[in-house]
C-alpha angles and dihedrals in degrees: 000000000000113000125210104248123219112276103229122174118237091237118053133173107255117223139166095188110071093162094059094045094048094048094044098047099038092049087057093048097254130132123235101254137166097005133140108204115191135180097353141109135239105212139171096000114153145153095027134108114234133184121189113199130180094352139140116216108192132179090348134134132215114206137166094001133137097229098162113133092018117147123219113188120176095349133151120208109195126180091343133152111221096147121155093010120144110230095166113161092008124139124228119186127174091351132154129203113195123182093338132154104238096159111154094000114162114221099161116152090006126142114224124179131170091006125164120195115184130177093346133145107234099161115151092010120155120221097162113161091357123150111223122179136169093003139139128206114188139173090358135129116235097164117154091010127147117231099166123166090349125155113228120187123173092349121158129199115196123184093337129154108237104173119157093352115164110226096168111158094003115118112223099189114153093004111135113220097165095112094046136088101246118182139140097010116179110222141139094229112256091074092077096055107124096005115141115235137156126248095266092049091048090055091051093046093049088071090059089056094049094248117152114210117199125200 
């Protein structure tokens, strides 16, 4: 599957003060567009609507912010710490996460399309009721995450750690898990119909379904 990569202009406005830019532009009714934020923090932002477009956010952190309903369109997050942030109801389009700390991130009821997640820590993340399409997650750890009642369409997992992930109510048809570490999934049963697994994974998953395999 070929993802649509973020469309980032060659020339961006360089800034090390994301807080000041966000407050200044959003208070005037403008979106955050064509910026390269580096080595700075977005803190204590709340009760505002923000759209980031055609931006690079590098070596930054987002803490103590109300980021629900934010929009990220053609954005690259690189080496960022956005752990434990609540992005419920946010929209992510053509967005990349590279080597980011996403531990405990809440993405419930979010819409994510053309998303690339590479070499990220997503342990304890929450993607309940999210809509994810045309996306790839690779070399990332999603252990102990909640992916309840989510809708996955054209989603790829490559070399991911998926230990004790709760997929309850999320259909996994046509999703290839053969390159992933897949243990201790929490499911009801129908979710696995049509999922693609290797022989070792099938043996492990059979125990979840109450199947007894005799030699």
